[in-house]
C-alpha positions, 0 to 999 in steps of 0.5 A, spaced: 841 898 737 837 901 733 832 895 732 832 896 725 833 889 722 840 889 718 840 883 713 847 880 713 852 880 706 851 872 705 843 875 705 845 881 701 849 876 696 843 872 694 837 877 693 841 882 689 845 876 685 851 879 687 855 873 685 862 875 690 863 874 697 859 880 700 861 884 707 855 889 709 855 894 715 849 899 715 852 905 715 856 903 710 864 905 712 867 899 718 869 893 714 873 885 714 879 886 710 878 881 704 881 874 704 879 872 698 876 876 690 871 878 688 868 881 694 863 887 696 862 890 699 854 892 702 850 897 706 842 898 707 840 901 700 846 898 695 853 896 695 861 895 691 864 890 687 871 889 686 874 884 682 881 883 685 885 887 690 889 890 685 882 894 684 881 895 691 887 899 693 886 904 687 881 905 690 882 912 694 877 913 699 878 906 702 884 905 708 886 898 710 889 896 716 886 891 721 880 894 719 877 897 712 874 904 712 871 907 707 872 914 708 864 917 706 861 910 707 860 905 700 855 909 696 859 915 696 864 910 690 863 911 683 861 904 682 856 904 688 850 899 685 844 902 688 839 895 689 833 900 693 
């Protein structure tokens, strides 16, 4: 542990008024595969929102297996919204 406090996805969804189920990873690279949409993937400074499974699957920087991996982190995605 780094000793740096981290937020949970549900806390950021409320704070940033995202309106979707949110998943959080402090480095923005590893997440659970979503069970429903819309879904947002957050890091400490912002998030990316996917309205449908088709949008998520169309993102070339995302690889879905047992878990979801974002190459370069969510902040590298074009639709990333910086909040802090």
